[in-house]
MIVOTOR-244130 format. One record per atom (N, C-alpha, C): atom name; x, y, z. Coordinates in steps of 0.02 Angstrom, whole numbers, plus 50000, padded with zeros to 5 digits. Layout:
BEGIN
+----+-------+-------+-------+
|  a |     x |     y |     z |
+----+-------+-------+-------+
| CA |     X |     Y |     Z |
...
+----+-------+-------+-------+
This chain:
BEGIN
+----+-------+-------+-------+
|  a |     x |     y |     z |
+----+-------+-------+-------+
|  N | 50025 | 51398 | 50169 |
| CA | 49980 | 51363 | 50214 |
|  C | 49963 | 51295 | 50185 |
|  N | 49969 | 51243 | 50226 |
| CA | 49955 | 51176 | 50202 |
|  C | 49880 | 51161 | 50204 |
|  N | 49860 | 51116 | 50161 |
| CA | 49790 | 51097 | 50157 |
|  C | 49785 | 51022 | 50157 |
|  N | 49742 | 50995 | 50201 |
| CA | 49731 | 50924 | 50204 |
|  C | 49688 | 50903 | 50145 |
|  N | 49712 | 50856 | 50106 |
| CA | 49677 | 50831 | 50048 |
|  C | 49639 | 50768 | 50069 |
|  N | 49576 | 50765 | 50051 |
| CA | 49537 | 50705 | 50065 |
|  C | 49542 | 50660 | 50004 |
|  N | 49564 | 50599 | 50016 |
| CA | 49574 | 50552 | 49961 |
|  C | 49521 | 50497 | 49963 |
|  N | 49512 | 50463 | 49907 |
| CA | 49461 | 50411 | 49903 |
|  C | 49477 | 50350 | 49945 |
|  N | 49541 | 50330 | 49945 |
| CA | 49561 | 50270 | 49982 |
|  C | 49570 | 50289 | 50055 |
|  N | 49524 | 50267 | 50097 |
| CA | 49525 | 50284 | 50168 |
|  C | 49524 | 50223 | 50211 |
|  N | 49546 | 50232 | 50273 |
| CA | 49542 | 50179 | 50323 |
|  C | 49468 | 50164 | 50334 |
|  N | 49452 | 50100 | 50343 |
| CA | 49383 | 50081 | 50356 |
|  C | 49381 | 50022 | 50405 |
|  N | 49321 | 50001 | 50422 |
| CA | 49313 | 49948 | 50471 |
|  C | 49302 | 49879 | 50441 |
|  N | 49315 | 49871 | 50376 |
| CA | 49308 | 49805 | 50345 |
|  C | 49358 | 49757 | 50378 |
|  N | 49342 | 49694 | 50378 |
| CA | 49384 | 49644 | 50411 |
|  C | 49445 | 49625 | 50370 |
|  N | 49504 | 49636 | 50399 |
| CA | 49567 | 49616 | 50367 |
|  C | 49568 | 49540 | 50357 |
|  N | 49547 | 49503 | 50408 |
| CA | 49549 | 49431 | 50405 |
|  C | 49503 | 49404 | 50350 |
|  N | 49443 | 49433 | 50345 |
| CA | 49396 | 49411 | 50292 |
|  C | 49425 | 49425 | 50224 |
|  N | 49456 | 49484 | 50217 |
| CA | 49487 | 49502 | 50153 |
|  C | 49542 | 49451 | 50135 |
|  N | 49587 | 49437 | 50181 |
| CA | 49641 | 49390 | 50167 |
|  C | 49613 | 49320 | 50153 |
|  N | 49564 | 49299 | 50191 |
| CA | 49535 | 49233 | 50181 |
|  C | 49498 | 49227 | 50114 |
|  N | 49480 | 49284 | 50084 |
| CA | 49445 | 49283 | 50020 |
|  C | 49493 | 49277 | 49961 |
|  N | 49557 | 49280 | 49973 |
| CA | 49607 | 49275 | 49919 |
|  C | 49607 | 49203 | 49894 |
|  N | 49594 | 49194 | 49831 |
| CA | 49587 | 49127 | 49802 |
|  C | 49651 | 49087 | 49797 |
|  N | 49705 | 49121 | 49784 |
| CA | 49770 | 49087 | 49775 |
|  C | 49801 | 49072 | 49842 |
|  N | 49812 | 49007 | 49856 |
| CA | 49837 | 48984 | 49922 |
|  C | 49904 | 49017 | 49940 |
|  N | 49951 | 49018 | 49894 |
| CA | 50017 | 49046 | 49908 |
|  C | 50012 | 49120 | 49927 |
|  N | 49972 | 49157 | 49890 |
| CA | 49964 | 49229 | 49903 |
|  C | 49930 | 49239 | 49971 |
|  N | 49881 | 49198 | 49987 |
| CA | 49846 | 49202 | 50051 |
|  C | 49896 | 49189 | 50108 |
|  N | 49937 | 49137 | 50102 |
| CA | 49986 | 49121 | 50153 |
|  C | 50038 | 49178 | 50160 |
|  N | 50060 | 49205 | 50104 |
| CA | 50107 | 49261 | 50106 |
|  C | 50076 | 49322 | 50141 |
|  N | 50012 | 49334 | 50128 |
| CA | 49979 | 49391 | 50161 |
|  C | 49973 | 49381 | 50236 |
|  N | 49960 | 49320 | 50258 |
| CA | 49958 | 49305 | 50329 |
|  C | 50027 | 49316 | 50361 |
|  N | 50080 | 49297 | 50325 |
| CA | 50147 | 49308 | 50350 |
|  C | 50163 | 49382 | 50354 |
|  N | 50144 | 49420 | 50302 |
| CA | 50155 | 49493 | 50302 |
|  C | 50116 | 49526 | 50358 |
|  N | 50054 | 49503 | 50368 |
| CA | 50012 | 49530 | 50422 |
|  C | 50048 | 49525 | 50489 |
|  N | 50075 | 49467 | 50503 |
| CA | 50111 | 49455 | 50565 |
|  C | 50174 | 49497 | 50569 |
|  N | 50211 | 49500 | 50516 |
| CA | 50274 | 49537 | 50514 |
|  C | 50263 | 49612 | 50523 |
|  N | 50217 | 49641 | 50485 |
| CA | 50204 | 49712 | 50489 |
|  C | 50176 | 49731 | 50558 |
|  N | 50134 | 49689 | 50586 |
| CA | 50106 | 49702 | 50652 |
|  C | 50162 | 49700 | 50705 |
|  N | 50206 | 49651 | 50700 |
| CA | 50261 | 49644 | 50747 |
|  C | 50304 | 49707 | 50751 |
|  N | 50322 | 49734 | 50693 |
| CA | 50368 | 49791 | 50691 |
|  C | 50333 | 49858 | 50701 |
|  N | 50272 | 49864 | 50677 |
| CA | 50236 | 49928 | 50684 |
|  C | 50204 | 49936 | 50753 |
|  N | 50190 | 49879 | 50785 |
| CA | 50153 | 49877 | 50849 |
|  C | 50084 | 49911 | 50841 |
|  N | 50056 | 49904 | 50781 |
| CA | 49991 | 49933 | 50764 |
|  C | 49945 | 49877 | 50740 |
|  N | 49881 | 49887 | 50747 |
| CA | 49832 | 49840 | 50721 |
|  C | 49823 | 49853 | 50646 |
|  N | 49813 | 49800 | 50609 |
| CA | 49800 | 49806 | 50537 |
|  C | 49731 | 49835 | 50525 |
|  N | 49726 | 49878 | 50476 |
| CA | 49662 | 49907 | 50455 |
|  C | 49657 | 49904 | 50379 |
|  N | 49597 | 49894 | 50356 |
| CA | 49586 | 49897 | 50284 |
|  C | 49585 | 49969 | 50262 |
|  N | 49614 | 49983 | 50205 |
| CA | 49612 | 50048 | 50172 |
|  C | 49583 | 50036 | 50103 |
|  N | 49526 | 50065 | 50090 |
| CA | 49492 | 50051 | 50027 |
|  C | 49471 | 49978 | 50028 |
|  N | 49471 | 49947 | 49969 |
| CA | 49447 | 49878 | 49964 |
|  C | 49502 | 49826 | 49964 |
|  N | 49565 | 49847 | 49954 |
| CA | 49617 | 49796 | 49945 |
|  C | 49685 | 49812 | 49976 |
|  N | 49688 | 49864 | 50017 |
| CA | 49752 | 49881 | 50048 |
|  C | 49748 | 49871 | 50124 |
|  N | 49802 | 49845 | 50153 |
| CA | 49805 | 49834 | 50224 |
|  C | 49859 | 49879 | 50252 |
|  N | 49839 | 49924 | 50298 |
| CA | 49886 | 49973 | 50324 |
|  C | 49893 | 49967 | 50399 |
|  N | 49950 | 49992 | 50423 |
| CA | 49966 | 49990 | 50495 |
|  C | 49984 | 50061 | 50517 |
|  N | 49949 | 50086 | 50567 |
| CA | 49962 | 50153 | 50591 |
|  C | 49935 | 50205 | 50543 |
|  N | 49942 | 50268 | 50563 |
| CA | 49920 | 50323 | 50520 |
|  C | 49970 | 50380 | 50528 |
|  N | 49982 | 50414 | 50473 |
| CA | 50030 | 50468 | 50472 |
|  C | 50007 | 50521 | 50424 |
|  N | 50020 | 50583 | 50440 |
| CA | 50004 | 50638 | 50394 |
|  C | 50066 | 50654 | 50353 |
|  N | 50061 | 50645 | 50289 |
| CA | 50117 | 50659 | 50244 |
|  C | 50105 | 50727 | 50211 |
|  N | 50159 | 50764 | 50203 |
| CA | 50155 | 50829 | 50171 |
|  C | 50199 | 50829 | 50108 |
|  N | 50170 | 50849 | 50053 |
| CA | 50207 | 50853 | 49990 |
|  C | 50253 | 50914 | 49992 |
|  N | 50318 | 50903 | 49983 |
| CA | 50364 | 50960 | 49982 |
|  C | 50352 | 51007 | 49923 |
|  N | 50325 | 50979 | 49869 |
| CA | 50314 | 51018 | 49809 |
|  C | 50251 | 51063 | 49815 |
|  N | 50195 | 51032 | 49836 |
| CA | 50132 | 51070 | 49836 |
|  C | 50112 | 51094 | 49905 |
|  N | 50141 | 51065 | 49958 |
| CA | 50120 | 51084 | 50025 |
|  C | 50057 | 51049 | 50048 |
|  N | 50027 | 51010 | 50003 |
| CA | 49965 | 50974 | 50021 |
|  C | 49981 | 50917 | 50068 |
|  N | 49934 | 50903 | 50112 |
| CA | 49943 | 50849 | 50161 |
|  C | 49890 | 50796 | 50150 |
|  N | 49909 | 50734 | 50167 |
| CA | 49863 | 50678 | 50161 |
|  C | 49875 | 50630 | 50218 |
|  N | 49822 | 50603 | 50245 |
| CA | 49827 | 50552 | 50297 |
|  C | 49832 | 50484 | 50263 |
|  N | 49882 | 50445 | 50283 |
| CA | 49895 | 50380 | 50251 |
|  C | 49925 | 50334 | 50303 |
|  N | 49928 | 50269 | 50289 |
| CA | 49958 | 50223 | 50337 |
|  C | 50034 | 50229 | 50337 |
|  N | 50064 | 50209 | 50393 |
| CA | 50137 | 50211 | 50399 |
|  C | 50170 | 50159 | 50354 |
|  N | 50146 | 50098 | 50358 |
| CA | 50169 | 50044 | 50315 |
|  C | 50109 | 50001 | 50297 |
|  N | 50115 | 49964 | 50243 |
| CA | 50058 | 49921 | 50224 |
|  C | 50076 | 49877 | 50165 |
|  N | 50026 | 49839 | 50144 |
| CA | 50035 | 49795 | 50087 |
|  C | 49968 | 49782 | 50054 |
|  N | 49973 | 49758 | 49993 |
| CA | 49912 | 49741 | 49955 |
|  C | 49926 | 49683 | 49909 |
|  N | 49884 | 49631 | 49912 |
| CA | 49892 | 49576 | 49866 |
|  C | 49862 | 49596 | 49798 |
|  N | 49903 | 49604 | 49749 |
| CA | 49880 | 49622 | 49682 |
|  C | 49876 | 49559 | 49640 |
|  N | 49845 | 49565 | 49583 |
| CA | 49838 | 49507 | 49540 |
|  C | 49907 | 49479 | 49520 |
|  N | 49953 | 49524 | 49501 |
| CA | 50018 | 49502 | 49476 |
|  C | 50069 | 49490 | 49531 |
|  N | 50062 | 49525 | 49588 |
| CA | 50114 | 49521 | 49640 |
|  C | 50088 | 49548 | 49707 |
|  N | 50133 | 49550 | 49754 |
| CA | 50119 | 49582 | 49819 |
|  C | 50151 | 49651 | 49817 |
|  N | 50112 | 49701 | 49835 |
| CA | 50136 | 49769 | 49836 |
|  C | 50150 | 49788 | 49909 |
|  N | 50213 | 49802 | 49925 |
| CA | 50233 | 49819 | 49993 |
|  C | 50245 | 49894 | 49996 |
|  N | 50205 | 49928 | 50038 |
| CA | 50208 | 50001 | 50043 |
|  C | 50252 | 50021 | 50102 |
|  N | 50312 | 50044 | 50086 |
| CA | 50360 | 50065 | 50137 |
|  C | 50384 | 50135 | 50119 |
|  N | 50396 | 50175 | 50170 |
| CA | 50421 | 50243 | 50159 |
|  C | 50497 | 50241 | 50165 |
|  N | 50529 | 50225 | 50108 |
| CA | 50602 | 50223 | 50107 |
|  C | 50626 | 50261 | 50046 |
|  N | 50686 | 50287 | 50052 |
| CA | 50719 | 50319 | 49995 |
|  C | 50753 | 50264 | 49956 |
|  N | 50728 | 50250 | 49897 |
| CA | 50753 | 50193 | 49858 |
|  C | 50827 | 50201 | 49841 |
|  N | 50850 | 50262 | 49828 |
| CA | 50921 | 50273 | 49812 |
|  C | 50964 | 50260 | 49874 |
|  N | 50943 | 50288 | 49931 |
| CA | 50982 | 50280 | 49993 |
|  C | 50985 | 50207 | 50014 |
|  N | 50933 | 50169 | 49999 |
| CA | 50930 | 50099 | 50020 |
|  C | 50949 | 50050 | 49964 |
|  N | 50983 | 50075 | 49913 |
| CA | 51000 | 50033 | 49855 |
|  C | 51040 | 49971 | 49876 |
|  N | 51088 | 49979 | 49920 |
| CA | 51129 | 49922 | 49941 |
|  C | 51086 | 49870 | 49977 |
|  N | 51042 | 49893 | 50021 |
| CA | 50998 | 49847 | 50057 |
|  C | 50950 | 49814 | 50009 |
|  N | 50922 | 49853 | 49963 |
| CA | 50876 | 49825 | 49913 |
|  C | 50911 | 49773 | 49869 |
|  N | 50976 | 49783 | 49858 |
| CA | 51015 | 49735 | 49819 |
|  C | 51020 | 49667 | 49853 |
|  N | 51011 | 49665 | 49918 |
| CA | 51014 | 49603 | 49956 |
|  C | 50945 | 49571 | 49965 |
|  N | 50892 | 49607 | 49946 |
| CA | 50824 | 49585 | 49959 |
|  C | 50805 | 49522 | 49921 |
|  N | 50827 | 49517 | 49859 |
| CA | 50806 | 49461 | 49818 |
|  C | 50764 | 49486 | 49760 |
|  N | 50726 | 49442 | 49730 |
| CA | 50688 | 49459 | 49669 |
|  C | 50630 | 49506 | 49686 |
|  N | 50635 | 49568 | 49661 |
| CA | 50583 | 49618 | 49673 |
|  C | 50588 | 49672 | 49619 |
|  N | 50538 | 49714 | 49616 |
| CA | 50538 | 49775 | 49576 |
|  C | 50523 | 49831 | 49624 |
|  N | 50551 | 49890 | 49610 |
| CA | 50540 | 49947 | 49653 |
|  C | 50502 | 50002 | 49616 |
|  N | 50453 | 50031 | 49651 |
| CA | 50417 | 50089 | 49625 |
|  C | 50436 | 50149 | 49668 |
|  N | 50397 | 50202 | 49666 |
| CA | 50413 | 50262 | 49704 |
|  C | 50411 | 50248 | 49779 |
|  N | 50358 | 50219 | 49803 |
| CA | 50353 | 50204 | 49875 |
|  C | 50335 | 50132 | 49888 |
|  N | 50343 | 50091 | 49836 |
| CA | 50322 | 50021 | 49842 |
|  C | 50376 | 49973 | 49819 |
|  N | 50374 | 49914 | 49848 |
| CA | 50413 | 49858 | 49824 |
|  C | 50363 | 49807 | 49799 |
|  N | 50378 | 49777 | 49743 |
| CA | 50334 | 49727 | 49715 |
|  C | 50370 | 49660 | 49715 |
|  N | 50340 | 49610 | 49747 |
| CA | 50369 | 49543 | 49748 |
|  C | 50316 | 49494 | 49726 |
|  N | 50338 | 49442 | 49691 |
| CA | 50291 | 49391 | 49668 |
|  C | 50268 | 49347 | 49726 |
|  N | 50317 | 49326 | 49767 |
| CA | 50301 | 49286 | 49826 |
|  C | 50357 | 49295 | 49876 |
|  N | 50341 | 49285 | 49939 |
| CA | 50390 | 49297 | 49993 |
|  C | 50450 | 49252 | 49987 |
|  N | 50442 | 49192 | 49959 |
| CA | 50499 | 49147 | 49953 |
|  C | 50552 | 49174 | 49904 |
|  N | 50534 | 49226 | 49865 |
| CA | 50582 | 49256 | 49818 |
|  C | 50629 | 49305 | 49852 |
|  N | 50613 | 49324 | 49915 |
| CA | 50653 | 49376 | 49948 |
|  C | 50680 | 49351 | 50015 |
|  N | 50728 | 49389 | 50041 |
| CA | 50758 | 49375 | 50106 |
|  C | 50717 | 49412 | 50159 |
|  N | 50682 | 49376 | 50200 |
| CA | 50637 | 49406 | 50250 |
|  C | 50675 | 49450 | 50300 |
|  N | 50736 | 49430 | 50317 |
| CA | 50777 | 49471 | 50363 |
|  C | 50791 | 49540 | 50333 |
|  N | 50803 | 49543 | 50268 |
| CA | 50815 | 49607 | 50234 |
|  C | 50750 | 49647 | 50233 |
|  N | 50693 | 49613 | 50220 |
| CA | 50629 | 49647 | 50222 |
|  C | 50617 | 49677 | 50292 |
|  N | 50632 | 49639 | 50344 |
| CA | 50624 | 49664 | 50412 |
|  C | 50665 | 49727 | 50423 |
|  N | 50726 | 49729 | 50397 |
| CA | 50770 | 49787 | 50402 |
|  C | 50738 | 49847 | 50367 |
|  N | 50710 | 49836 | 50308 |
| CA | 50677 | 49890 | 50270 |
|  C | 50615 | 49915 | 50306 |
|  N | 50577 | 49870 | 50338 |
| CA | 50519 | 49891 | 50377 |
|  C | 50540 | 49937 | 50434 |
|  N | 50593 | 49916 | 50470 |
| CA | 50618 | 49958 | 50525 |
|  C | 50640 | 50027 | 50501 |
|  N | 50676 | 50029 | 50445 |
| CA | 50698 | 50092 | 50417 |
|  C | 50638 | 50135 | 50399 |
|  N | 50588 | 50105 | 50368 |
| CA | 50527 | 50140 | 50349 |
|  C | 50491 | 50171 | 50409 |
|  N | 50487 | 50133 | 50463 |
| CA | 50452 | 50157 | 50523 |
|  C | 50489 | 50213 | 50558 |
|  N | 50554 | 50219 | 50547 |
| CA | 50594 | 50272 | 50577 |
|  C | 50591 | 50336 | 50536 |
|  N | 50569 | 50332 | 50473 |
| CA | 50569 | 50391 | 50429 |
|  C | 50516 | 50441 | 50452 |
|  N | 50529 | 50503 | 50434 |
| CA | 50483 | 50557 | 50455 |
|  C | 50428 | 50567 | 50406 |
+----+-------+-------+-------+
């Protein structure tokens, strides 16, 4: 039997625009505005703040195959971190290795891509990865 886990980072009604406008670094702020537009375009969802620094689009219940635990989380999202931009996409990094190879300068985590700035990557490839992520179960 699965059990819904309540996590600390939750969707809230804080203003996405105020959060982005509060980013001190001009380049990062501009990149976040571009990501906001891009993620909204492909998800067809409104941006929502999750916790204090994550911007998510849509909501999905994920189930851990190992534990059976379930958690409500956004479908796709991003977060401006001090060192980089963290892009949260649900993709299989191994299956998408060829596509990721065309992305440009990035680092990959379990469910995240880390980029320093959008000019380091190919936006068309990012769009492809967003579409793949939105199709995943």
